[in-house]
C-alpha positions in Angstrom: 23.2 -24.4 -41.2 23.6 -25.5 -37.6 24.3 -23.1 -34.9 26.1 -23.4 -31.6 22.8 -23.3 -29.7 21.4 -26.6 -28.4 18.0 -25.8 -29.8 16.5 -24.6 -33.0 13.8 -22.1 -33.6 11.6 -25.0 -34.9 11.2 -26.2 -31.3 9.3 -23.1 -30.3 5.8 -23.0 -31.6 3.3 -20.1 -31.6 0.4 -20.8 -29.3 -2.8 -20.9 -31.2 -5.9 -19.6 -29.3 -8.7 -21.7 -30.8 -11.3 -20.0 -28.6 -10.5 -16.5 -29.9 -9.6 -15.2 -26.5 -13.0 -16.2 -25.1 -11.6 -16.3 -21.6 -10.2 -12.7 -21.9 -12.2 -9.5 -21.8 -11.9 -7.3 -24.9 -11.2 -4.2 -22.8 -10.4 -3.7 -19.1 -13.3 -2.8 -16.8 -13.9 0.9 -16.1 -12.5 1.8 -12.6 -13.7 1.7 -9.9 -16.3 -1.1 -10.4 -18.3 -3.3 -8.0 -19.7 -6.7 -8.9 -23.5 -6.7 -8.5 -23.5 -10.4 -7.5 -20.7 -10.9 -5.0 -19.8 -7.3 -4.2 -16.2 -7.7 -5.3 -14.4 -4.4 -5.7 -12.2 -3.5 -8.8 -9.7 -0.7 -8.1 -6.4 -0.4 -10.0 -7.1 -3.2 -12.4 -7.4 -6.0 -9.8 -10.5 -7.7 -8.3 -10.6 -7.9 -4.5 -13.3 -8.6 -2.0 -12.8 -5.7 0.5 -12.3 -2.1 -0.3 -8.7 -1.3 0.6 -8.3 0.5 4.0 -6.0 3.1 2.5 -8.4 4.0 -0.3 -10.6 7.0 0.8 -14.3 7.0 0.3 -14.1 10.0 -2.1 -10.7 10.4 -3.8 -9.4 13.8 -4.9 -10.6 13.1 -8.5 -13.8 11.3 -7.7 -15.1 8.8 -10.2 -18.5 7.2 -10.2 -18.5 3.5 -9.2 -19.6 1.3 -12.1 -21.9 -1.7 -11.4 -20.9 -4.8 -13.4 -20.6 -8.5 -13.0 -17.1 -9.9 -12.3 -15.6 -12.7 -14.5 -16.1 -15.4 -11.8 -19.8 -14.6 -11.4 -20.2 -14.6 -15.2 -18.5 -18.0 -15.3 -20.7 -19.3 -12.6 -23.8 -18.1 -14.4 -22.7 -19.8 -17.6 -21.4 -22.9 -15.9 -17.9 -22.6 -17.4 -15.4 -24.4 -15.3 -11.6 -24.0 -15.7 -10.5 -26.7 -13.3 -11.7 -30.1 -12.1 -10.6 -32.2 -9.1 -11.5 -35.8 -8.9 -10.8 -37.5 -5.5 -11.5 -41.2 -5.1 -10.7 -44.2 -3.0 -11.6 -45.9 0.3 -9.9 -43.1 2.2 -12.3 -40.6 0.7 -15.2 -42.8 2.0 -13.8 -42.9 5.6 -12.7 -39.3 5.8 -15.3 -37.6 3.6 -16.0 -34.7 6.0 -12.4 -33.9 6.7 -11.6 -33.8 3.0 -14.5 -31.6 2.3 -13.5 -29.2 5.1 -9.9 -29.1 3.8 -11.0 -28.3 0.2 -13.3 -25.5 1.3 -10.7 -24.0 3.7 -8.1 -24.0 0.9 -10.6 -22.4 -1.5 -11.4 -19.7 1.1 -7.7 -18.9 1.6 -7.3 -18.8 -2.2 -10.2 -16.4 -2.6 -8.5 -14.0 -0.2 -5.6 -13.6 -2.7 -7.8 -13.9 -5.8 -11.6 -13.4 -5.5 -12.0 -14.9 -9.0 -10.8 -18.3 -7.7 -13.9 -20.1 -6.4 -15.5 -23.5 -6.2 -18.3 -23.8 -8.6 -19.7 -27.2 -7.5 -18.9 -29.9 -5.0 -20.4 -33.2 -5.8 -20.1 -36.6 -4.2 -22.4 -39.0 -5.9 -20.8 -42.0 -4.2 -19.4 -42.0 -0.7 -15.9 -42.8 -2.1 -15.7 -40.1 -4.9 -15.7 -36.3 -4.8 -15.8 -34.1 -7.9 -15.0 -30.4 -7.5 -15.2 -27.8 -10.3 -13.4 -24.5 -10.0 -13.4 -21.2 -11.8 -9.6 -21.2 -12.3 -7.1 -23.9 -13.2 -4.8 -22.7 -10.5 -7.4 -23.4 -7.7 -7.8 -27.0 -9.0 -4.0 -27.4 -8.8 -3.9 -25.8 -5.3 -6.7 -28.2 -4.1 -4.7 -31.2 -5.5 -1.5 -30.1 -3.8 -3.4 -29.6 -0.5 -4.8 -33.2 -0.6 -1.4 -34.5 -1.5 0.3 -32.6 1.3 -2.3 -33.5 3.9 -3.2 -37.0 3.2 -0.5 -38.2 0.7 -2.0 -40.6 -1.9 -1.5 -40.5 -5.6 -2.1 -37.2 -7.5 -1.9 -36.5 -11.2 -2.1 -33.1 -13.0 -3.3 -32.8 -16.6 -3.4 -29.5 -18.5 -5.0 -28.4 -21.7 -3.1 -25.1 -22.1 -5.0 -24.0 -25.2 -8.3 -24.3 -23.3 -7.1 -22.9 -20.0 -8.2 -26.1 -18.3 -6.7 -28.3 -15.5 -7.8 -31.8 -14.5 -6.5 -33.1 -11.2 -7.0 -36.7 -10.0 -6.2 -37.8 -6.5 -6.6 -41.4 -5.3 -5.9 -43.1 -2.0 -7.1 -46.5 -0.8 
């Protein structure tokens, strides 16, 4: 039987998590918590780098601060990247320093909003190629958009939604 809707339920599929929620924690962290590696602070179920100014040192109902390792530091220790940026071309060779500064500045601004978004590695084996690995797929997208907005060129975004992975390629001759 056909309905009046332009789509059928068969077009919507259930997303299968093949990694068994490996990128999710089983339970939320106890609050408040501090990362032992990067000193990120975890109040109110959100990681941030600085303790909020409006949060008193000892609240009315004081809780002990738990020492833990944040998800980004855990990813860095295990070498698990969620985003890749590949930049190539003659333009990269002639403007290598400017591109590197732009990418690190964008990553610094992104970490102000989300301290879990970090650059894991920055490699340039050849003068005309740069490979950047990131802790989040959103940071890789943000870096690709920044290169495209600043220097134009040709940018392509590829996503593996089941694996929480983004590959961004940018090229300009």
